[in-house]
GUKOLGU-249400 format. One record per residue (C-alpha): x, y, z. Coordinates in steps of 0.05 Angstrom, whole numbers, plus 5000, padded with zeros to 4 digits. Last residue first. Layout:
<X:X | Y:Y | Z:Z>
...
// end
This chain:
<X:7660 | Y:5144 | Z:2732>
<X:7732 | Y:5164 | Z:2749>
<X:7720 | Y:5237 | Z:2768>
<X:7661 | Y:5220 | Z:2813>
<X:7696 | Y:5165 | Z:2853>
<X:7766 | Y:5196 | Z:2857>
<X:7821 | Y:5150 | Z:2833>
<X:7873 | Y:5109 | Z:2869>
<X:7944 | Y:5101 | Z:2847>
<X:7983 | Y:5061 | Z:2795>
<X:7987 | Y:5111 | Z:2737>
<X:8031 | Y:5081 | Z:2683>
<X:8107 | Y:5081 | Z:2688>
<X:8113 | Y:5033 | Z:2629>
<X:8154 | Y:4986 | Z:2673>
<X:8102 | Y:4992 | Z:2729>
<X:8045 | Y:4979 | Z:2681>
<X:8080 | Y:4917 | Z:2653>
<X:8090 | Y:4891 | Z:2724>
<X:8016 | Y:4902 | Z:2738>
<X:7997 | Y:4866 | Z:2674>
<X:8039 | Y:4805 | Z:2693>
<X:8012 | Y:4804 | Z:2764>
<X:7940 | Y:4809 | Z:2740>
<X:7949 | Y:4754 | Z:2688>
<X:7980 | Y:4708 | Z:2740>
<X:7925 | Y:4723 | Z:2791>
<X:7869 | Y:4716 | Z:2741>
<X:7893 | Y:4647 | Z:2719>
<X:7915 | Y:4621 | Z:2787>
<X:7856 | Y:4648 | Z:2827>
<X:7808 | Y:4623 | Z:2774>
<X:7839 | Y:4553 | Z:2778>
<X:7829 | Y:4555 | Z:2854>
<X:7756 | Y:4576 | Z:2847>
<X:7744 | Y:4521 | Z:2796>
<X:7777 | Y:4469 | Z:2841>
<X:7739 | Y:4490 | Z:2902>
<X:7672 | Y:4481 | Z:2866>
<X:7693 | Y:4414 | Z:2837>
<X:7713 | Y:4391 | Z:2907>
<X:7645 | Y:4413 | Z:2934>
<X:7607 | Y:4378 | Z:2879>
<X:7647 | Y:4314 | Z:2893>
<X:7619 | Y:4317 | Z:2964>
<X:7555 | Y:4288 | Z:2937>
<X:7589 | Y:4220 | Z:2941>
<X:7543 | Y:4160 | Z:2930>
<X:7592 | Y:4132 | Z:2880>
<X:7542 | Y:4113 | Z:2826>
<X:7494 | Y:4170 | Z:2840>
<X:7551 | Y:4219 | Z:2845>
<X:7577 | Y:4197 | Z:2777>
<X:7508 | Y:4204 | Z:2747>
<X:7503 | Y:4274 | Z:2777>
<X:7571 | Y:4292 | Z:2749>
<X:7554 | Y:4267 | Z:2680>
<X:7486 | Y:4302 | Z:2674>
<X:7506 | Y:4368 | Z:2706>
<X:7566 | Y:4374 | Z:2659>
<X:7521 | Y:4354 | Z:2601>
<X:7473 | Y:4411 | Z:2613>
<X:7523 | Y:4465 | Z:2630>
<X:7570 | Y:4444 | Z:2574>
<X:7515 | Y:4446 | Z:2521>
<X:7494 | Y:4516 | Z:2543>
<X:7566 | Y:4538 | Z:2549>
<X:7582 | Y:4518 | Z:2477>
<X:7519 | Y:4554 | Z:2454>
<X:7542 | Y:4616 | Z:2493>
<X:7610 | Y:4611 | Z:2459>
<X:7577 | Y:4613 | Z:2390>
<X:7525 | Y:4666 | Z:2407>
<X:7578 | Y:4712 | Z:2438>
<X:7625 | Y:4704 | Z:2379>
<X:7569 | Y:4720 | Z:2329>
<X:7543 | Y:4779 | Z:2373>
<X:7608 | Y:4817 | Z:2380>
<X:7610 | Y:4846 | Z:2451>
<X:7603 | Y:4914 | Z:2485>
<X:7544 | Y:4941 | Z:2445>
<X:7519 | Y:4985 | Z:2503>
<X:7449 | Y:4953 | Z:2499>
<X:7482 | Y:4885 | Z:2495>
<X:7526 | Y:4898 | Z:2555>
<X:7463 | Y:4918 | Z:2594>
<X:7426 | Y:4855 | Z:2575>
<X:7488 | Y:4812 | Z:2590>
<X:7497 | Y:4846 | Z:2659>
<X:7427 | Y:4827 | Z:2681>
<X:7433 | Y:4758 | Z:2652>
<X:7494 | Y:4745 | Z:2696>
<X:7461 | Y:4768 | Z:2760>
<X:7396 | Y:4730 | Z:2748>
<X:7428 | Y:4665 | Z:2726>
<X:7474 | Y:4669 | Z:2786>
<X:7414 | Y:4660 | Z:2832>
<X:7395 | Y:4595 | Z:2798>
<X:7467 | Y:4571 | Z:2796>
<X:7473 | Y:4583 | Z:2871>
<X:7407 | Y:4547 | Z:2884>
<X:7425 | Y:4485 | Z:2843>
<X:7495 | Y:4479 | Z:2871>
<X:7473 | Y:4489 | Z:2943>
<X:7417 | Y:4438 | Z:2933>
<X:7466 | Y:4386 | Z:2908>
<X:7518 | Y:4403 | Z:2961>
<X:7472 | Y:4399 | Z:3023>
<X:7459 | Y:4467 | Z:3054>
<X:7490 | Y:4474 | Z:3123>
<X:7509 | Y:4547 | Z:3132>
<X:7579 | Y:4534 | Z:3104>
<X:7554 | Y:4501 | Z:3041>
<X:7511 | Y:4561 | Z:3024>
<X:7570 | Y:4606 | Z:3036>
<X:7616 | Y:4565 | Z:2991>
<X:7568 | Y:4574 | Z:2933>
<X:7549 | Y:4647 | Z:2948>
<X:7621 | Y:4673 | Z:2948>
<X:7648 | Y:4644 | Z:2883>
<X:7580 | Y:4659 | Z:2852>
<X:7585 | Y:4733 | Z:2866>
<X:7575 | Y:4756 | Z:2795>
<X:7650 | Y:4771 | Z:2788>
<X:7687 | Y:4834 | Z:2768>
<X:7731 | Y:4836 | Z:2830>
<X:7696 | Y:4896 | Z:2862>
<X:7628 | Y:4868 | Z:2841>
<X:7644 | Y:4802 | Z:2875>
<X:7670 | Y:4837 | Z:2937>
<X:7607 | Y:4878 | Z:2941>
<X:7563 | Y:4818 | Z:2928>
<X:7597 | Y:4777 | Z:2982>
<X:7591 | Y:4835 | Z:3031>
<X:7517 | Y:4846 | Z:3014>
<X:7500 | Y:4773 | Z:3021>
<X:7546 | Y:4759 | Z:3081>
<X:7518 | Y:4819 | Z:3119>
<X:7446 | Y:4799 | Z:3103>
<X:7462 | Y:4728 | Z:3125>
<X:7489 | Y:4754 | Z:3192>
<X:7427 | Y:4797 | Z:3202>
<X:7386 | Y:4734 | Z:3193>
<X:7431 | Y:4697 | Z:3243>
<X:7423 | Y:4752 | Z:3295>
<X:7347 | Y:4757 | Z:3284>
<X:7341 | Y:4681 | Z:3295>
<X:7333 | Y:4634 | Z:3237>
<X:7371 | Y:4575 | Z:3267>
<X:7423 | Y:4549 | Z:3219>
<X:7415 | Y:4483 | Z:3182>
<X:7403 | Y:4514 | Z:3114>
<X:7358 | Y:4472 | Z:3070>
<X:7295 | Y:4509 | Z:3091>
<X:7256 | Y:4516 | Z:3156>
<X:7301 | Y:4466 | Z:3191>
<X:7268 | Y:4408 | Z:3227>
<X:7269 | Y:4418 | Z:3303>
<X:7193 | Y:4410 | Z:3311>
<X:7176 | Y:4420 | Z:3385>
<X:7113 | Y:4460 | Z:3371>
<X:7144 | Y:4525 | Z:3395>
<X:7207 | Y:4511 | Z:3354>
<X:7166 | Y:4502 | Z:3291>
<X:7128 | Y:4567 | Z:3302>
<X:7192 | Y:4606 | Z:3316>
<X:7224 | Y:4578 | Z:3252>
<X:7163 | Y:4596 | Z:3211>
<X:7161 | Y:4666 | Z:3240>
<X:7236 | Y:4678 | Z:3229>
<X:7234 | Y:4651 | Z:3158>
<X:7176 | Y:4695 | Z:3139>
<X:7207 | Y:4757 | Z:3172>
<X:7271 | Y:4745 | Z:3133>
<X:7234 | Y:4735 | Z:3067>
<X:7197 | Y:4801 | Z:3074>
<X:7259 | Y:4837 | Z:3098>
<X:7301 | Y:4812 | Z:3039>
<X:7248 | Y:4834 | Z:2989>
<X:7240 | Y:4902 | Z:3022>
<X:7315 | Y:4911 | Z:3033>
<X:7332 | Y:4899 | Z:2960>
<X:7280 | Y:4948 | Z:2934>
<X:7293 | Y:4999 | Z:2990>
<X:7368 | Y:4998 | Z:2974>
<X:7365 | Y:5002 | Z:2898>
<X:7331 | Y:5069 | Z:2902>
<X:7396 | Y:5098 | Z:2929>
<X:7431 | Y:5094 | Z:2861>
<X:7372 | Y:5125 | Z:2825>
<X:7370 | Y:5184 | Z:2875>
<X:7446 | Y:5189 | Z:2873>
<X:7447 | Y:5196 | Z:2797>
<X:7387 | Y:5243 | Z:2799>
<X:7425 | Y:5291 | Z:2844>
<X:7487 | Y:5289 | Z:2800>
<X:7546 | Y:5245 | Z:2818>
<X:7553 | Y:5221 | Z:2745>
<X:7507 | Y:5257 | Z:2697>
<X:7446 | Y:5217 | Z:2677>
<X:7437 | Y:5163 | Z:2623>
<X:7476 | Y:5108 | Z:2659>
<X:7431 | Y:5115 | Z:2719>
<X:7369 | Y:5102 | Z:2677>
<X:7398 | Y:5037 | Z:2650>
<X:7421 | Y:5015 | Z:2719>
<X:7353 | Y:5032 | Z:2751>
<X:7316 | Y:4994 | Z:2697>
<X:7360 | Y:4932 | Z:2706>
<X:7353 | Y:4933 | Z:2782>
<X:7277 | Y:4936 | Z:2777>
<X:7274 | Y:4882 | Z:2724>
<X:7315 | Y:4834 | Z:2766>
<X:7275 | Y:4849 | Z:2830>
<X:7211 | Y:4836 | Z:2791>
<X:7240 | Y:4771 | Z:2764>
<X:7256 | Y:4747 | Z:2834>
<X:7185 | Y:4763 | Z:2857>
<X:7156 | Y:4726 | Z:2797>
<X:7199 | Y:4665 | Z:2812>
<X:7173 | Y:4664 | Z:2883>
<X:7101 | Y:4660 | Z:2859>
<X:7117 | Y:4613 | Z:2802>
<X:7150 | Y:4560 | Z:2846>
<X:7176 | Y:4512 | Z:2794>
<X:7205 | Y:4447 | Z:2823>
<X:7137 | Y:4414 | Z:2827>
<X:7120 | Y:4432 | Z:2755>
<X:7187 | Y:4405 | Z:2731>
<X:7178 | Y:4340 | Z:2772>
<X:7108 | Y:4330 | Z:2744>
<X:7134 | Y:4339 | Z:2673>
<X:7189 | Y:4288 | Z:2685>
<X:7140 | Y:4237 | Z:2711>
<X:7137 | Y:4223 | Z:2785>
<X:7159 | Y:4163 | Z:2826>
<X:7232 | Y:4176 | Z:2818>
<X:7278 | Y:4137 | Z:2862>
<X:7324 | Y:4189 | Z:2892>
<X:7382 | Y:4217 | Z:2853>
<X:7437 | Y:4248 | Z:2897>
<X:7450 | Y:4187 | Z:2941>
<X:7433 | Y:4198 | Z:3014>
<X:7474 | Y:4249 | Z:3051>
<X:7421 | Y:4295 | Z:3078>
<X:7375 | Y:4238 | Z:3094>
<X:7414 | Y:4220 | Z:3157>
<X:7407 | Y:4144 | Z:3162>
<X:7351 | Y:4106 | Z:3194>
<X:7343 | Y:4048 | Z:3145>
<X:7270 | Y:4029 | Z:3139>
<X:7253 | Y:3958 | Z:3159>
<X:7226 | Y:3920 | Z:3099>
<X:7268 | Y:3859 | Z:3115>
<X:7300 | Y:3809 | Z:3068>
<X:7367 | Y:3820 | Z:3102>
<X:7371 | Y:3868 | Z:3160>
<X:7438 | Y:3852 | Z:3192>
<X:7480 | Y:3858 | Z:3129>
<X:7442 | Y:3917 | Z:3101>
<X:7449 | Y:3951 | Z:3169>
<X:7525 | Y:3942 | Z:3167>
<X:7530 | Y:3968 | Z:3096>
<X:7488 | Y:4029 | Z:3113>
<X:7531 | Y:4044 | Z:3173>
<X:7593 | Y:4040 | Z:3130>
<X:7562 | Y:4086 | Z:3078>
<X:7543 | Y:4135 | Z:3134>
<X:7614 | Y:4137 | Z:3160>
<X:7643 | Y:4148 | Z:3090>
<X:7591 | Y:4202 | Z:3076>
<X:7612 | Y:4238 | Z:3140>
<X:7685 | Y:4234 | Z:3119>
<X:7669 | Y:4261 | Z:3050>
<X:7628 | Y:4318 | Z:3080>
<X:7688 | Y:4340 | Z:3122>
<X:7736 | Y:4333 | Z:3064>
<X:7689 | Y:4376 | Z:3022>
<X:7685 | Y:4429 | Z:3076>
<X:7761 | Y:4431 | Z:3081>
<X:7766 | Y:4438 | Z:3006>
<X:7714 | Y:4494 | Z:3007>
<X:7755 | Y:4532 | Z:3058>
<X:7816 | Y:4526 | Z:3013>
<X:7776 | Y:4552 | Z:2953>
<X:7746 | Y:4610 | Z:2993>
<X:7814 | Y:4633 | Z:3018>
<X:7851 | Y:4623 | Z:2952>
<X:7798 | Y:4663 | Z:2916>
<X:7797 | Y:4717 | Z:2969>
<X:7872 | Y:4729 | Z:2976>
<X:7891 | Y:4721 | Z:2903>
<X:7833 | Y:4763 | Z:2878>
<X:7846 | Y:4817 | Z:2931>
<X:7919 | Y:4823 | Z:2910>
<X:7900 | Y:4829 | Z:2836>
<X:7848 | Y:4883 | Z:2853>
<X:7902 | Y:4920 | Z:2891>
<X:7949 | Y:4919 | Z:2831>
<X:7897 | Y:4946 | Z:2784>
<X:7880 | Y:5008 | Z:2824>
<X:7817 | Y:5017 | Z:2864>
<X:7769 | Y:5075 | Z:2850>
<X:7733 | Y:5046 | Z:2789>
<X:7718 | Y:4983 | Z:2829>
<X:7678 | Y:5022 | Z:2881>
<X:7618 | Y:5030 | Z:2835>
<X:7623 | Y:4956 | Z:2815>
<X:7625 | Y:4937 | Z:2888>
<X:7562 | Y:4977 | Z:2904>
<X:7525 | Y:4946 | Z:2845>
<X:7548 | Y:4877 | Z:2866>
<X:7526 | Y:4888 | Z:2938>
<X:7456 | Y:4905 | Z:2916>
<X:7454 | Y:4844 | Z:2872>
<X:7477 | Y:4800 | Z:2930>
<X:7427 | Y:4832 | Z:2977>
<X:7370 | Y:4820 | Z:2929>
<X:7391 | Y:4748 | Z:2913>
<X:7407 | Y:4724 | Z:2984>
<X:7340 | Y:4717 | Z:3019>
<X:7298 | Y:4705 | Z:2958>
<X:7345 | Y:4650 | Z:2934>
<X:7349 | Y:4621 | Z:3005>
<X:7273 | Y:4614 | Z:3008>
<X:7270 | Y:4590 | Z:2936>
<X:7312 | Y:4529 | Z:2951>
<X:7321 | Y:4497 | Z:2883>
<X:7314 | Y:4420 | Z:2887>
<X:7240 | Y:4431 | Z:2902>
<X:7212 | Y:4397 | Z:2964>
<X:7189 | Y:4326 | Z:2979>
<X:7254 | Y:4308 | Z:3012>
<X:7315 | Y:4263 | Z:3001>
<X:7352 | Y:4276 | Z:2936>
<X:7304 | Y:4332 | Z:2911>
<X:7277 | Y:4314 | Z:2843>
<X:7314 | Y:4330 | Z:2778>
<X:7280 | Y:4361 | Z:2717>
<X:7285 | Y:4432 | Z:2745>
<X:7360 | Y:4419 | Z:2756>
<X:7370 | Y:4409 | Z:2681>
<X:7336 | Y:4474 | Z:2664>
<X:7376 | Y:4510 | Z:2717>
<X:7440 | Y:4481 | Z:2687>
<X:7420 | Y:4502 | Z:2617>
<X:7407 | Y:4574 | Z:2641>
<X:7470 | Y:4576 | Z:2683>
<X:7514 | Y:4554 | Z:2625>
<X:7483 | Y:4605 | Z:2578>
<X:7488 | Y:4662 | Z:2630>
<X:7560 | Y:4645 | Z:2647>
<X:7578 | Y:4645 | Z:2573>
<X:7545 | Y:4712 | Z:2562>
<X:7580 | Y:4740 | Z:2624>
<X:7646 | Y:4717 | Z:2595>
<X:7629 | Y:4753 | Z:2530>
<X:7623 | Y:4818 | Z:2568>
<X:7688 | Y:4807 | Z:2607>
<X:7725 | Y:4790 | Z:2543>
<X:7698 | Y:4853 | Z:2509>
<X:7725 | Y:4897 | Z:2564>
<X:7790 | Y:4858 | Z:2569>
<X:7808 | Y:4865 | Z:2495>
<X:7797 | Y:4801 | Z:2456>
<X:7855 | Y:4759 | Z:2431>
<X:7828 | Y:4688 | Z:2429>
<X:7882 | Y:4657 | Z:2472>
<X:7905 | Y:4710 | Z:2522>
<X:7843 | Y:4754 | Z:2524>
<X:7787 | Y:4703 | Z:2517>
<X:7822 | Y:4652 | Z:2562>
<X:7839 | Y:4703 | Z:2615>
<X:7765 | Y:4725 | Z:2617>
<X:7737 | Y:4654 | Z:2615>
<X:7774 | Y:4624 | Z:2674>
<X:7755 | Y:4674 | Z:2728>
<X:7686 | Y:4677 | Z:2697>
<X:7674 | Y:4604 | Z:2714>
<X:7602 | Y:4606 | Z:2739>
<X:7609 | Y:4589 | Z:2813>
<X:7554 | Y:4538 | Z:2825>
<X:7601 | Y:4478 | Z:2830>
<X:7565 | Y:4441 | Z:2775>
<X:7558 | Y:4506 | Z:2736>
<X:7633 | Y:4520 | Z:2739>
<X:7654 | Y:4449 | Z:2722>
<X:7614 | Y:4446 | Z:2658>
<X:7626 | Y:4518 | Z:2639>
<X:7701 | Y:4512 | Z:2649>
<X:7705 | Y:4447 | Z:2611>
<X:7665 | Y:4474 | Z:2552>
<X:7701 | Y:4541 | Z:2552>
<X:7769 | Y:4508 | Z:2554>
<X:7752 | Y:4462 | Z:2496>
<X:7719 | Y:4518 | Z:2455>
<X:7776 | Y:4566 | Z:2469>
<X:7826 | Y:4513 | Z:2445>
<X:7786 | Y:4503 | Z:2380>
<X:7777 | Y:4579 | Z:2371>
<X:7851 | Y:4590 | Z:2378>
<X:7872 | Y:4531 | Z:2335>
<X:7833 | Y:4559 | Z:2276>
<X:7762 | Y:4560 | Z:2248>
<X:7738 | Y:4631 | Z:2240>
<X:7701 | Y:4682 | Z:2282>
<X:7739 | Y:4746 | Z:2268>
<X:7777 | Y:4778 | Z:2326>
<X:7744 | Y:4836 | Z:2363>
<X:7793 | Y:4886 | Z:2394>
<X:7757 | Y:4946 | Z:2422>
<X:7800 | Y:5005 | Z:2443>
<X:7842 | Y:5006 | Z:2505>
<X:7816 | Y:5032 | Z:2571>
<X:7828 | Y:4967 | Z:2607>
<X:7775 | Y:4926 | Z:2642>
<X:7804 | Y:4890 | Z:2703>
<X:7753 | Y:4925 | Z:2746>
<X:7702 | Y:4881 | Z:2712>
<X:7632 | Y:4902 | Z:2694>
<X:7576 | Y:4874 | Z:2737>
<X:7534 | Y:4936 | Z:2725>
<X:7568 | Y:4987 | Z:2681>
<X:7627 | Y:5033 | Z:2692>
<X:7639 | Y:5093 | Z:2648>
<X:7706 | Y:5093 | Z:2613>
<X:7769 | Y:5106 | Z:2651>
<X:7794 | Y:5177 | Z:2668>
<X:7868 | Y:5173 | Z:2683>
<X:7888 | Y:5207 | Z:2748>
<X:7868 | Y:5260 | Z:2797>
<X:7829 | Y:5255 | Z:2862>
<X:7875 | Y:5206 | Z:2896>
<X:7855 | Y:5157 | Z:2950>
<X:7913 | Y:5133 | Z:2994>
<X:7887 | Y:5127 | Z:3064>
<X:7813 | Y:5119 | Z:3051>
<X:7823 | Y:5074 | Z:2990>
<X:7873 | Y:5030 | Z:3027>
<X:7825 | Y:5024 | Z:3086>
<X:7769 | Y:5002 | Z:3039>
<X:7812 | Y:4951 | Z:3001>
<X:7842 | Y:4920 | Z:3064>
<X:7773 | Y:4918 | Z:3096>
<X:7747 | Y:4879 | Z:3036>
<X:7801 | Y:4827 | Z:3041>
<X:7797 | Y:4821 | Z:3117>
<X:7721 | Y:4819 | Z:3117>
<X:7716 | Y:4766 | Z:3063>
<X:7769 | Y:4721 | Z:3095>
<X:7737 | Y:4730 | Z:3163>
<X:7670 | Y:4711 | Z:3133>
<X:7697 | Y:4647 | Z:3105>
<X:7731 | Y:4627 | Z:3170>
<X:7671 | Y:4646 | Z:3213>
<X:7622 | Y:4606 | Z:3170>
<X:7626 | Y:4544 | Z:3214>
<X:7589 | Y:4581 | Z:3268>
// end
């Protein structure tokens, strides 16, 4: 499958971390503050540093970077946290804990406005919602389960190893996305040439052009009102299931934070996440398998959902592995998993516009989950969070608007893929540089650079 390169990158990076932990784990060391869901392993143990919200060059520059990062991040379906955290620490002056919390607020705001925009847009080629709820139900529970596992493991790994993993994985996924974008661009070029030839030979004819619908222009001719499109794009039944998973994970995290670490109740609450995630994933996996088997038996080769893979037990297990592995790596690196899910959806054959809409939709759940918990723990200043969230809301909406208009004019949905790879690459540079500088400072100050015990470091 085309996903082998991406999965090899994930497996190699995560295996490096796990093997390092097994070989070099230490039971003694500094005792960091208690970890929370989707918190960043880059969080320092320093006290809170909350600058005042006032008009100056710092807030202006942060606004510009936040707007551009949110606009590009939501279009690509990766969020932009790798840009926001360094910006909030280096430019605005927040401590890393507060910067990570505000970053989640910005991602949530941008994702919410992007989802709202996508609900008003019809599918580019089919009479189905622009958001693929089948893929959302398949990946969301496993992704959230993986994130909680990754966050728990993040307190064990040292700062320098997290920096190495960020550089390896971010550069790997961004480079793979570039290759995918070039591949789609070439296919679009061929299809555009075929379209031009057919338009020349079929003048004043009503003959339908037989071109692969996956790469038709992003915005189809709308025959429905905006309200009708919104109602069509909303699947209330699937949305309710996703909300139930979200609430279940939130309650478990809140309860888990109120019990003693590594106690019996701690492990009971931690393990309860597994049946919840596996139940939702299993239900959706069985549904996809039965529908695919039924279609094949009737000679219908059309894919069950946007993904072009065959929904066999092997491929479903492969998606489960990718979901939980991507979430674990995302939690380990302090990300919501968007930089994994976006490229993964493209690799399994989802067209760029649907991949962007679905990844942003799933990311809304993971980011909002962490924002609620950060709010309960009072980890960010509300005025700053509200201001930057408002900037992200505007950026998410207008970013989607301008990029989709540009794609409509050029007929190049591959632009979404290039934006995605660009955001991941920029995140690799910013977080990599900051991580290297901080690691060097820790070495000079002779700070503890080893691994920590799981229970003692919680």
